[in-house]
N, C-alpha and C positions, 0 to 999 in steps of 0.2 A: 353567558354570552359567547364564550369560546366554543362551546358545544353547538350552539345555534349556528355560528359561522361555519363550523366544519360540516354541519348537516346541509346547509345551503350550498356550500362548495361541492359536496359530494353529489347532491341532487343535480347541480349544474353540469358537472363532469359526466354524470350518467346520461343526461339529455344530449350532450355533445356526442358521446359514443353511440347512442342510439340513432341520432340523426346521421352520423357518419356511416353507420351500417346500412341505413335505409338508402342513402345516396349511392353507396357502393352496389347495393342490390338493384336499384333502379338503373344504374349505368350498365350493369351486367345484363339485365333483362333487355334494355334498349339495344345493346350491341347484338344480342341474340336474335332480336326481331327486325334487324335491318333488312333481311331478306324475307319477303312474304312467303308463307307456307305454300308448298307445291299443291296444286289443285287443278282438276280438269275444268278449264274455263268454259267448256262447251255445255256443261250440265245446267247451270242456271238459266241459260237462254232457251233450253228445251222445255222447261216447266213440266218435268215428268211427274211432279207431285199431283198434277191434275188427273193422273190415271193413264193406264196403258190402253191401247186399242183405239185411239182417237182417229177419226176419219180425216184423211188429208185431202184438201181441195187443190188440185193442180191448176196451173195457168196463172195469169196475171191480168188484173182489171186495169185498163188504161182509160183515164178520163181527160178530156180536152180542157185546156185552160179557158176560163171565162164562160164555160158551159153551165147551163142551169139544169138541175135534175132534182127529183123528189126522192128522199130516202128516209128511213126510220132514224130517229135521233134518240140518244140517251144522254143524260147528264151525269158527270162524275166529279169528284172532288179535286182532281188534278188536271193539268193541261197536257194533252197528248201531243207529242212532237212527231213530225214525219220521220219514219224510220224506227220508231220506238215500238217495242213489243207490248201488247196489251193482253194479259190473261184475265179471263172473267169466269166466275161461277154464278149462275143466275138462279134465283128461287122464285122471283115474282112472276106470275103468269103473264102479265102484260109484256115484260121484257123478253120472256121466253118466246112468246108469239112473234114479237117484232124480229128477233134474231133468227127464228126459224124461217120467216119469210125472206129474210136477207140471204140465208144459206141457199134456199131454193131459187132465189132470183139472181141478182147481180153480185151477191156476196159482200156488199159493202153497206156500212151504216155510219151515221154521223155521231161524233163524240164531242160534246160541248163541255169544256172544263170549267173549274172554279165554281162548281155547284155544291151547295150545302147538302147534308144528308136528307133533310126533309124535302128539298126541292128535287132530289133525284127521282123519287117516286111520283110526285105530283107533276113534274115537268115544268114548273114555273121558271126554272133556271134557263130554259131554252126559249128565247124570245127573238124578235126581229132585230137584226144587227149583231147577234151573238157571233163570236169567233169560235170556230171548231176545226176539227181534223177528221178527214174521212178515214175510216178503219176498214181494212180488207181482211176478211176471215180466211185463214189458211188451214186451220184444224178445228174440229169440233166433235162433240159427242153428246148424245142425249141418252141417259140411262133409263131403261124401261122400268126397272125397280125404283120406285119412289123412296129411295133411302134418304134418311136425314143426313145432311152434310153436303151433298153434291147431287144435283139433278141435271143441270145443263151447263156444260163447260165448253170454252172455246179459247182459241189463240188468234189474235188479230195483229195486224201490222199497220201503224200509222202511215198514211199516204199523202193526200193533198189537203191543203188548208182551204177553208171555205168561210163564207159569211151567210147567215140565215136571212132569207128574204121574207118567207111566210111560214107560219106554224099552224097546224090544225090537228085536232085529235079525232081519231076514228071512233066508231061505236064500241069497239072492243078495248078501247083505252090506248091503242097504239098511237104514238106521237109521230106524225109525218111533218117533215120540214122541206120547203123548197129552198135550195141553196145555190149559191154561185161559187164556182171554184176560183180561188185566187190565183193570179198568174205567178209564174216563177221567171223573173226578168233576168236573163243572162246577157250581160253587157259584153261587147267585143273588146279587143285590146284598146285601152284608153289612148294610147299613143298613136296607133295607126288609124284610129277612127276619126282623128281631127283633120286628116288629109282628104282631099276630094277623091272621088273614084278614078278620075283620069290620072291622078298622080299615084294613087295607092297601087295600081297594077304594076308600076315600075319599082316598087319598094320591095326590099328583101323581107320575106315574112319571118317573124320571130317564132321559133319553135322551141318552147321551153320543155325540159324534161320534168317528170314529177318532182315535187318538192321533196327535199331530203328529210329523212326521219330523224327524231331526236337521237336515237342510238348511233346513227351514222355521224351526226355532228359531234357526239362525244368521242368517237373513235378518231375522228380527224383532229380533234383538239389534243388528244393524247399523243398522236403521232407527230403533230407539228411542233409541240413543245411550247415554251413560254411566249414565243413571238407569233402566236396565232392571230389571224386577222379577226375583225368583228364578224358577228353572225350574218349581217347583211352582205358583207363582202364574200363570205363563204358561200352564201346562197347564190349570189350573182355569178360566181365562178362556176357553179354547177348548172346554171341555165345557159345552155349552149345554143348556137345558131348554125344553120346549114350554110356556111359560106367560108371560103378560104381566106378572105381578106379580113373580115371582122368575125372572130370566132366566139366572142363573148357577147351575150345578149345585153349585158350592162353597157358595153361600148356602143352597141347598136342603138339602144334606147337613148344614150347620151347624144349620139350623132343625130337621130331623128328629132330630139327635143330642141336642138339648136336651130333647126329650120322650121320650128313650129312656134306657136304664140305663147307657150307656157314653159317654165323651167322643168328640168327632169324630175325633181322631187314631187311635183304636182301629179305627174303620171304614175310615179312609184306609189303614191298614197292610195291609188285605186287599181293597182295591179293585183289581180287575185292570187297569182303565184307568190308574189312577195308577201302578201297578207297571210297566206297559209304558212309560209316559212317563219314569219314572225310569231305566229301562234304556236307552232311546233316548238320553237326555241323557248318561248315563254313557259309552256307547259313543262319542258324539260328542266328549266331553271327553278321554277317555283314548286313543282309537284314531282319531285324526283322519284318517289316510290310509285306514283302512278305511271310515269314513263317507263319504269323498270318492269312493272307487272303488266302493263298494256303492251301487247305485241307490236302494234302500230297504230298511229292516229290516221284518220281519213285524210287523204291528200286532195280530194275533190272539194272545191270551195263550198258547194251546196251541202254535201254530206257532212263536212266539218262544221259548218255553221249550225246544223241541226244536232249534230253530236254534242257540241258544246252546250246548246240549249237544254239538252236532256241531262247531261252529266255534271255540269257546274252547279254548285249550291246557290241557287237563285231564288228570289222571291217570285211568287206567281205574277205579280205586276210586271216585273222585269222580263220574265219569260213570255208574258203576253205581248210586250212591246217587241220582242224579237220575232214572234210569230206574225206580227202585223207587217213586218218589213218584207217586201216582195223581191228584193235583190240580195243575193248572197254576199255581194261586196259590202253593202250597207250593214248586213248582220255581222260580218267579220270585223269591220271597223268598230262597231259598237261593242263587240265582245272583247276586242283588244283593250278598249277603255275599261271594261269591267275587270279584266285581268290585272291591269295596271293599278286600279283603285281598290282591289280586293283587300279585305281585312285580315286575311291569312288565318282566321280562326272561324270555328263553327259554334254558334251560340244557340241556346235554347230559345225557341220562339216565344215561350211564355215568360220566363224569368230573365232572359238574356244572359244567363250564365254561360261562360265558355266551357264547352264539353269536349272539344277536340281542336286540332290544328289542321290546316290544309295539307301539311306535309305527311299527315297520317293517312291520307286517302290512298287507297290502292284498289285495283280491279280484280274481282273474282269472276268476272264474266267477260266474254269477248265483246259484249255490247258496251262495256264501260263500268265504272264504279257505282253508278246509280241506275236503278231500274224499278219496274213496277212488278209487284207480286200480289197474289190473292190468297187469302187464308181460307180455311174450310167453311167459314161462315159467309163468304162472299165479299168481305171487305178488302178493297184494293189499297195497298200501301206502296209508297215510294221509299225504297231502301237504299242506303249508301253504305259501303263497306269501309271500315276504319281499322287500323292496327290497334289502336288503344283509345279509350275514352276516360274521362275523369268527372268527378262530382255527379255521378249518376247512381241510381239505386235500382237494383234488379228486382223485378217482381215475378213471382211464380218460380217454377222449377223448369230446367231445360227439358225439352221433349223432341223426339225425332218424328212425331206425327206431322205429316204434310211439310216436311223440312224443305226449305227453299234451296239450301246449299248442302246437298248430300255429299259426304266425304268418302 
């Protein structure tokens, strides 16, 4: 019995020493990985794995809001966001014909997301009322040698959102859709807009400077010490006005709100500059590694709302709700709620096991931590970069062929 007790005690002490060594090793590795590895963040956005010598299409295609036009449409398995880069490698003759016509014509084609693999070729996923994004081709190439692996490659950029009005298929199989461009509603200053025009011309205009970046907020906190003010106060002090009497836009808003029908906090809730500042502060607090690796976050309300729709780990239904909103203010308010109610973990879609935390997200691209990439077989993947993952099994062997992140 005594030998058995000694054996159990030795086994227990051995497990404790092993666990202690693992904890020490994990803490040392985590300390060593606090700073993301140095990497040229311009490389992933160039998609140079598609090949050299792609023909560049200069200029920009501008489409009026609420206009109706007919374009070729394709269905993909993800939702394309305005401003997002879309690389494609096409093998199907129907898709190649459609894109070739777009290149020779107005250089745009429609992308309808949330389509399954079988519906991509048949076109059943594109129907009346579907929500899509107009993609503008800016680089393309068609290899004369019909080599296996890549025949027709292109790079496109998401532009305007649209709704499908009608769909018809041509004799060659090309899917044409009549679409209506969704408007982008830019609201004026919510406080000044409540006054009549006869009074507004006598009011001092509010001229805010661009919202401060998270790195600037961090520096101001370090310099100010423990008695630093709240983020909203810091932001209000950095929003200045062109007047010698009232130099702070916060005081000016407070003054105007007292002679209007609503209190100041109502107007602040719809002020795009304040909403942008709240999101910047939230990203800096909750996603420290992302704010460290990302050079800067967009300060324009429209660009920031689409940037968040692309880079946040969202379900397709949530991303579709964001794309249905026509006002950047409504998108930002909705995204603030998403950031406040986030789970802080990344789960597997099938088994719901936790594989990473939000604090592990960092950016290896200038476009953000999440982007779309295409493999040699033409399958488009949405990829997010993480410092570490857990409870995952690696399949196959590492390969540098068609590497998305060349070091």
